[in-house]
N, C-alpha and C positions, 0 to 999 in steps of 0.2 A: 510579547508585543513590543518589546523595547526597540526592535529593528524597524517595525512598521511605523511607530509614532513619529520618529524624526522625519521620515520621508513624507508622511501625511501632513505633518505640521508645516513643512516647507510649502506645501501646496496651499493650505488653508491659512497659514500665518497666525494661527491662534490655537494654542494647546487647550484652551477652555472648550473648544468646539469638538474635541476628540474624546470619544468614550471607548473603553475596552469592554467587550462582551465576551466573557470566557466561554470556551467550548466545553462540553461535557457529554457524558452518555448516561442513560438510566441503567444502572446495574441490576435493577429488578427485571429489566427487559432483556438486556444483553449480558450474558454470563457464560462461563465455560461449559460446553457439552462435548467432552473429549471421548467418552466411551459410548458405544451404540449410537453413533452420530448418523442420523437418517440421511443427511446430505451426502456423506461419504458413501453410504450404501447405495443411494439412488444413482450416483454418478460413477460407480465402479472404482472407488478410491480406497477401498479396504486394503490394508497392507502396503499402501504407497506412502512415500514421504511427499507431502503436498506443499508446494511453494505457490502461494496465492497472491494475486493482486485483485482487490475488490473495490470497485468504485468507478467514478467518472474516468473516462479515458480521453483526456483532452491534450492540448498542446503543452501543458505544464507537467505531464507525466511521461517522461521519455522511456518507453518500454522496449525500444529497439534492441538495447543491449541485453535485455532479459531474454529475448528470442535467441540472440547469439549465445547466451549462456546455456539455454535449453539445448541448442544445437550441439554445443560442446559436451553436454551430458547425455546425449541421445542413447549412448550405450548403457546407461544406468537405468534399467527398466523400473527400478523401485522409486525413481524420482519423477513426479508428475507436476508440471506447471499448470495452474488453473487460473485463467484470467476471467473474472466475473465483471463484465463491463459492457458499456455501449458508447455510442457517439464517436466524435471526431476521428481518432486515429485507428479505430478498430478495423475497418476494411483494409488499410495499408498493412497492419500487423498480420491479419489473416492471410493476405497475399504473400507476405514475406515468409510466413510459416509454410505455406504450400510450396513456394519456390525452393526453399531449403529442404523440404521434405522432413520437417521436424516432427517426429512421432509423439513426443512427450509434452505437447502443449494442447490444452483443451480450452476452448472459448465457450463461455456460458453467458446468457443474458442475465440482467439483474434478477435477483431472487425476490419473491414477495417479502414485504416487511415482516410478515409472520414467520418467515424462515431465515431471517437475517442472523439470528443467534446461532443456528445450526451451521449456516454457511460460513460465518466468520470463524467458528470453532473448528471447522473441518480442516483448517490449515495447520501444518506443522510449523510454518514460518510465513509471515506476511511481508510483502514488499511494499515499501512506501517511497516511491521515487518522486523527485521534484527537480525540475530543470533549474540549473543554477541561475538563470536569468530572472527567476521569480522568487528567490529566497528572501528578498526584502519585503515582499508583500503577501506571501502566503504561508500559512501554517496548516498542514494537512489535518483537517478535522477527523478524518478516518481513523487516525491514531487512537482516539479514545475508545471507539467501539472495538478495535482490534485488541487493545489492552484489556478491556472488560471481558473479552472472549478467552483470556488467559493464554494468548498466543504470542510468541516472540516476534520481534519486528526487525527487519533488515532495511534500514533507511539508506536509500541511494540518493544522496544529496551533497551539496557543498557544506563545508564545515561552518560557514557563516549563517546557515539556516537556523531559525529558531528551534526547529526540531532537533538539530544537532546540539545546540546549546542547552536544551532542556533534558537531554538524555541522562539516565542514571549514571552516576560516576563509577559505580562498581559493576564489574562483570559486563562491560560493554565496550565496544570498539567501533570507531567510525571507519577507519581505513588505516593502512600501515603508516600513512603520513600524519595521522592525528596524534601520534605519540609525542 
């Protein structure tokens, strides 16, 4: 929240009026279900490497480059991109996938809360994109559920994002330029 407070403080001119409310997830509700995952079975994902985006799909989540990556990997039948989302940009993304004829992108609607643990756990890697224009005012809260599901994260964001600054120092890379 260090990056958000200064910009908010400038607007309100009083640090006393600013509170930080931490995000978290209930690990009694969201936990890893990696074997015998009903979501994978229901959607024909057994034996696939699942690259997943799950959550709101709005103007702050640039997934156009994800569609292009899926297109470049179209010959890798074992890789499946699964976008579990709704709203703002979904129709444009679906159109782009159809125009390119990308066979390895699956769009699914939000899953019922009762199936969220299975859904999040079904991924082999989760994508957490954030448009660089919003790095000072957003921290993707989806991260906590993803981590509780025991799934690695690929953050597609600027190095100034709080998400990038809070990443574990060991065994993680942001980009070749982050060294």
